[in-house]
C-alpha positions as CSV (number, residue, x, y, z in Angstrom):
1,M,37.5,37.1,-96.6
2,I,39.4,38.4,-93.6
3,K,38.3,41.6,-91.9
4,V,40.5,43.4,-89.3
5,L,39.3,46.5,-87.4
6,I,42.1,48.6,-85.9
7,R,41.6,51.2,-83.3
8,A,44.5,51.4,-80.9
9,F,47.0,49.5,-83.1
10,P,49.4,51.9,-84.7
11,A,47.2,52.8,-87.7
12,V,49.7,55.5,-88.6
13,F,51.2,52.9,-91.0
14,L,48.6,53.6,-93.6
15,V,49.3,56.6,-95.8
16,W,46.8,58.8,-97.4
17,I,46.9,61.5,-100.1
18,S,44.2,63.9,-99.1
19,A,44.9,67.1,-100.9
20,L,47.2,66.5,-103.9
21,L,47.1,69.9,-105.6
22,A,46.0,73.3,-104.5
23,Q,43.9,75.2,-107.1
24,E,46.9,77.5,-107.6
25,G,49.3,74.8,-108.6
26,M,51.6,72.5,-106.7
27,P,50.6,70.6,-103.5
28,K,50.3,72.5,-100.3
29,E,49.6,69.3,-98.3
30,P,50.1,66.3,-100.6
31,F,48.9,63.6,-98.2
32,K,47.8,62.7,-94.7
33,V,48.4,59.7,-92.6
34,F,45.5,57.6,-91.5
35,D,44.7,59.2,-88.1
36,R,45.0,56.8,-85.2
37,K,43.3,59.4,-82.9
38,S,40.3,59.5,-85.2
39,K,37.0,58.2,-83.8
40,E,36.6,56.2,-87.0
41,P,38.3,52.8,-87.1
42,V,40.8,51.7,-89.7
43,E,39.3,48.7,-91.4
44,I,41.4,46.3,-93.5
45,T,39.8,43.5,-95.6
46,S,41.7,41.0,-97.7
47,E,41.4,37.4,-98.9
48,R,44.3,36.3,-96.6
49,L,46.3,37.4,-93.6
50,S,49.7,36.0,-92.7
51,A,51.6,37.0,-89.5
52,D,55.3,36.3,-89.1
53,L,55.8,37.2,-85.4
54,S,59.5,36.4,-85.4
55,Q,60.0,39.0,-88.2
56,N,57.4,41.5,-86.8
57,K,55.6,41.3,-90.1
58,I,51.9,41.1,-91.1
59,T,51.0,40.4,-94.7
60,F,47.5,41.1,-96.2
61,S,47.0,39.6,-99.6
62,G,44.2,39.3,-102.2
63,N,42.0,42.3,-102.9
64,V,43.3,44.4,-99.9
65,I,41.2,47.3,-99.0
66,V,42.1,49.7,-96.2
67,R,39.5,52.3,-95.1
68,Q,39.1,55.0,-92.6
69,G,36.2,57.3,-93.2
70,I,36.6,58.8,-96.7
71,R,40.2,57.6,-97.1
72,V,40.6,54.3,-98.9
73,I,43.7,52.3,-100.2
74,Y,43.4,49.4,-102.6
75,A,46.2,47.0,-103.4
76,D,46.8,43.3,-104.3
77,S,49.0,42.9,-101.2
78,L,50.3,44.9,-98.3
79,D,53.1,44.1,-95.9
80,A,53.4,45.9,-92.5
81,L,56.6,45.8,-90.5
82,Y,56.4,46.9,-86.9
83,E,58.7,47.3,-83.8
84,E,58.6,45.1,-80.7
85,G,56.3,47.6,-78.9
86,G,53.8,47.6,-81.8
87,D,54.9,50.9,-83.5
88,L,54.9,50.6,-87.2
89,K,58.2,50.8,-89.1
90,S,57.0,50.7,-92.7
91,I,54.4,49.4,-95.1
92,F,54.9,48.1,-98.6
93,A,51.8,47.8,-100.9
94,T,52.1,46.2,-104.3
95,G,49.9,45.6,-107.3
96,N,47.2,48.0,-108.6
97,V,47.7,50.5,-105.8
98,K,44.9,53.0,-105.7
99,M,44.2,55.7,-103.1
100,T,41.1,57.9,-102.9
101,A,39.7,60.6,-100.7
102,K,37.1,63.3,-101.5
103,D,38.1,64.5,-105.0
104,S,41.7,63.1,-104.8
105,F,42.9,60.0,-106.5
106,A,46.3,58.4,-106.9
107,T,47.5,55.2,-108.6
108,G,50.7,53.3,-109.0
109,E,52.1,49.7,-108.9
110,K,54.0,50.1,-105.6
111,L,53.9,52.2,-102.5
112,N,56.4,52.3,-99.6
113,W,55.8,54.2,-96.4
114,D,58.8,54.7,-94.1
115,N,57.8,55.8,-90.6
116,E,61.3,56.7,-89.5
117,K,62.1,58.8,-92.5
118,Q,58.5,60.0,-92.7
119,T,58.4,59.4,-96.5
120,V,56.0,57.8,-98.9
121,R,57.3,56.6,-102.3
122,L,54.9,55.7,-105.1
123,W,56.2,54.2,-108.3
124,G,55.3,52.0,-111.2
125,N,53.5,54.6,-113.5
126,P,52.3,56.8,-110.6
127,R,49.5,59.3,-111.2
128,L,48.0,61.9,-108.9
129,I,44.7,63.5,-109.8
130,Q,42.7,66.2,-108.0
131,G,39.9,68.1,-109.7
132,R,41.2,69.4,-113.0
133,Q,44.9,68.7,-112.2
134,I,47.0,65.6,-113.0
135,I,50.6,64.8,-112.2
136,I,52.3,61.8,-113.9
137,G,56.0,60.8,-113.4
138,D,58.4,57.8,-113.1
139,E,58.5,58.1,-109.3
140,M,56.8,60.3,-106.6
141,L,58.4,60.9,-103.2
142,F,56.4,62.6,-100.5
143,F,58.1,64.1,-97.4
144,V,55.4,64.0,-94.7
145,K,56.8,66.4,-92.1
146,E,57.9,68.9,-94.8
147,D,54.7,68.8,-96.9
148,R,56.9,68.4,-99.9
149,L,56.6,66.3,-103.1
150,T,59.3,65.4,-105.6
151,V,58.5,63.8,-108.9
152,S,61.1,62.3,-111.3
153,R,60.3,63.1,-115.0
154,P,57.1,65.0,-114.2
155,Q,54.3,65.7,-116.6
156,I,51.7,68.1,-115.2
157,E,48.3,68.7,-116.9
158,W,45.6,71.2,-116.0
159,L,42.3,70.3,-117.7
160,P,40.1,73.1,-118.9
161,E,37.1,74.2,-116.8
162,K,33.8,72.8,-117.8
163,E,31.4,75.4,-119.2
164,G,29.5,77.1,-116.5
165,S,31.6,75.7,-113.7
166,G,33.6,78.9,-113.0
167,K,33.1,80.9,-109.8
168,K,31.0,84.1,-110.1
169,G,31.3,87.3,-108.3
170,R,28.4,89.3,-106.7
171,D,27.5,90.8,-110.0
172,G,27.0,87.3,-111.6
173,R,30.1,87.5,-113.8
174,K,33.0,85.0,-113.7
175,K,35.9,86.1,-111.6
């Protein structure tokens, strides 16, 4: 198993979905980028690592796990393309892509993060879940700077509250 700890390397290449849906409905802040200024390191583990320095590409393959604090990405493989100076251009994760943080969870077969466009594309039966809310579609496209999500052929589901889980006011009654 290969284990890589990243602190100063441009960890911005790893995308995260931290707050998929607000309780009132659509996403307010659908994802965050792994924070390179965080005091927590970004840790990548995989079965293999391959670096093609002439192409500025690093490939992690076999049970890839990317972790920073509570944020975790799982994939079968992950390619990172970077500029000469080390700034990341894009990542492409494939195979059983899963992302988790707090009560958020997202899955799909492929994920592409483009640093220049500041977009994250998730496709291959993508699904976003937070709390009682689920979004399914053919493709999901997140615009990082705009805090905006588009979903092609969306299906949104709000699950009922569990009995006794509603918020109560000062008088003890449900709001």
